[in-house]
Phi, psi and omega in degrees: 000165188231124178253119178260122181277157175291160180298328182257018178302136178280168177292327181292320180293321177298317183290326178293323174296318176302313181298318183295318178298316180293320179295342179259020176077016180249162182253122181276145173226116182267141173232109186264115179257182179294320186252330185224154168259134179248132179237117178276138178249098187264132179138208180277062184288347185287344177269000178260124177296143178303325183300336178308324182251332181305323187276353182286143180296139178095349184275134179266314177199159174237134184226132173281135181267122185280336184280149183294331174272121184265300184289337181279343193278155173289344177293323178281319182221103185292323184281149178296140173282128181227126178219151185283151177222076172059055176111346175212178182242153175236136183108353179259208182289326183274148190245113175273159176235131174257126185215159176149185187285157175301309184234148173282113187259323178195172183305302188295319180303312184293317180301316182294314177298317181296319181296318187294308186292322179302319184295324186254008170133006179278148182251336179218153184254125172258153182180128184266135177246335173242112188249107172284117186241150178299320179263133176287354179265348178283165178304126187256002182097164185268348180068223186297330175301314175301324180294323178294320176299321176297315182301316180292324177297321178293320178299326184274333187250333184085000182278135168299156185255137176244117188224136178289140170252134183241352186207151173298329181291351182263351189303304183304315180299308183299321184292343177285332191251320196252167182258335180223130177264122180264128174257119182285171182303320181293340184248011180305326186246023170282079190300325175300316180298315183296322177295318179298318179296327176299336183269354178267174177247010181269132178305148182237126174261112185257113182274144175291136179294155187297339181231021186270147173279168176302318183292323177293321177299312180292330175289331176291318174302324183294329176301317184283316179299316178298340177278350176114353178273106183271354184266077175250130175250128179262143185233122171271126184231017180088149184234163181274125178228187179285349184281132182245005185289336173232169186296321173224176171254119181291118177271078180295337172302327184303330185292308176289334178293311176300318180299334175279337186263330187225158178271351184292147178290148180238126178242163180231140176255098180286344181291302177291336179295326188249320183071013185216118187303330185292333187259350184300312183297322182295316178293324177297319176298317181300319183299318179292318178302325182282347178111016180294147182268003182173172179228150168233118195229144179266129181225132180228138180294337181216079186305327182296339183256001183299141175279346179210130173059037179296326185292341183247006186264128175287147168286158177309318180297316179291325176301314179301318179295317180301318182303310180302316183293320182291325181290325175301313179297316182298319182290325182296331179255025172081021181230182176204160174289151166282114188283154171309314184300314182294323176295315184296317179298324181296318184287332180289000000 
């Protein structure tokens, strides 16, 4: 349930509501807005009468949240969540692009990729150092050595880092190095990992599982939110269907559907959605037209030599052209990309 406080509610009145929520065996979650403070009462709230909170001083109204995901729902927070990410914001009018190689392969490859994507429009750098692969014989990533290369790339480009986490045991190490922890499709329902990420203060980019419904994605986000970490970014990356002409089937419907159901930012990954470099720009354009708050794209300076996902990786030149196309679509729907210049000035 959701307790909406009056605009003039005092801190003491808010604290008494929090105490009442806890005394009824529920967990309070505060959302402080411009006009109102909203307190979520999470747990078996259906057994607690609304009057328990309605009669408390400073309470304007009490509303039961009907959806199984509470904190992620627009019922709990009608306004879009917007949070800063090292020089720019995600979830607002401006659209950032996260770009870089699927895997960090070596020092020179990463630095070349980072410099290239930064120059033509990327705002954050992606790169995998722990690689969960279908085959145990495929390249599995460089681990901590790769993180050192990522750290150097951030120092030279100013871009925040987005790196996939695959295990609870990696939380402490990755939080020392990266700015956004990415949860891949295979780990979307790794609930112990999600709980651990809820206890961090590092933003999480949560990818939809390859066979997951939208509600299952939001329930996974709820695990992170309920732990206290409010900075969650949802990512549509294609789902598995009967169609085999592309690596996955891009669920473009998911973008407006998610935007209607949740206040969390929604980005789209056109690289994994298609698995084919020829289709990445078209799906990227479609994502922005559908209302996505950002893109995460794989770019490699030499895709033919890539150790992972070379077939879906744009060259820096093709990425630059895609950025121009995406910016044109963004402006057509009343938004714009976060430019490299704007990001650099904000960091300065």
